[in-house]
N, C-alpha and C positions, 0 to 999 in steps of 0.2 A: 469455410468456417474458421473463426478466430480461436486462438489458443489462450489459455490462462497460464501465466508465468508467475512464479512466486520467488521472491528474493527474501530469504530468511536464514536463520541460524541452523546449525546442525540438529538441535533438539526438535525443532518443528518440521524439518525437511521431510522426514520419513512419512509422516501423516499426509502431507500434501502429495507426495509421490504415490502413495496408495490410493489417493482420490483421483489420480490421473493427470495431475498438473505437472508442467515442466518446472523443475526446481533448480534455482541457482543458489548455492550456499555461500553466505558471506559471514565470516567469523567476526568482522568488525565493521563499524560504520564507514571506515576508509575503503574497505573492499567493496562495500555496497555502492559507494560514490562512483567507483570505476565501472560498475556493471550497469547501473540504472540508465544513464544517458543513451547507451546503445540500444536499450529495449524500446525507447520511445519512438523510434523511427522504423521499426520493423513492421512490414505490412501484414504479417501473419499473427500478430498479437492483438487481442481485444481487451484483455484485462491483465494488469500487473498488480499483484498483491505484495506489499513491502512492509517489513517490520516498522512499526511507528517510530522507534528510536533511529532507524536508518533514515526515514523521511525527515525527521527533525535535524539531521546533520547536513542535509542538502543546502547549498547556498541559495540566496534570495532569487537570483537570476533563474536558476533551475526550477525553483518552486513556481515562479511566475509562468514559465514555459509550460509546466505540468498543468497548471490551472486553466490555461487557455486552450489546451488540446482537447479535442473531442474523442480521440482514440489514440492510444489505448486509455482506458479508464484506470486510474491509479487508486488503489484501495489500501489505506494503512491498516495494518494488522496490530491490534492493541498489544501493548507491552505486557509481557508475562511477569515482569519483575515488580510492577507497581499495582496496587489495588485500585481498580477503577470503579466509578459509579456508573453502572450500565445505563441508567436512564440519561445521565448527562452525556455519555458518549453517543447514544442514539440521537439525542437532540442535536448535538454538534454535527453529526453526519447529515441529518435532515436539513439543518440550516445551510450547510455547505451545498447540498444537492439542489434545494429548491429556492434558496435565498430568503427564507422566512424562518423566524424562530418559533418553533412549535413546542409548547410545554406539555409534557406527558404527565397525566395524573393517573392515580390508581383507581 
């Protein structure tokens, strides 16, 4: 059975630990850049959850590698500092997952 690993800041780490996930704390984007590549090739990991701002700091070569991988699945965790439109965020995730733009209506 595959594990869930979360790369996040100190504020969010406790909640994920309580949920049973393995958590790697990264205080900055630079720390996360050092941790993430090593997680991509571990056989025991199925899902890696990463703070969205950490994902945005990765270089283009690493992002291409992540997009082509089937496992582990990399899930960005929305930033807590900016206000996001939930509908737009879900539409973006769906477009990335299935390759089509689906518009959600109320």
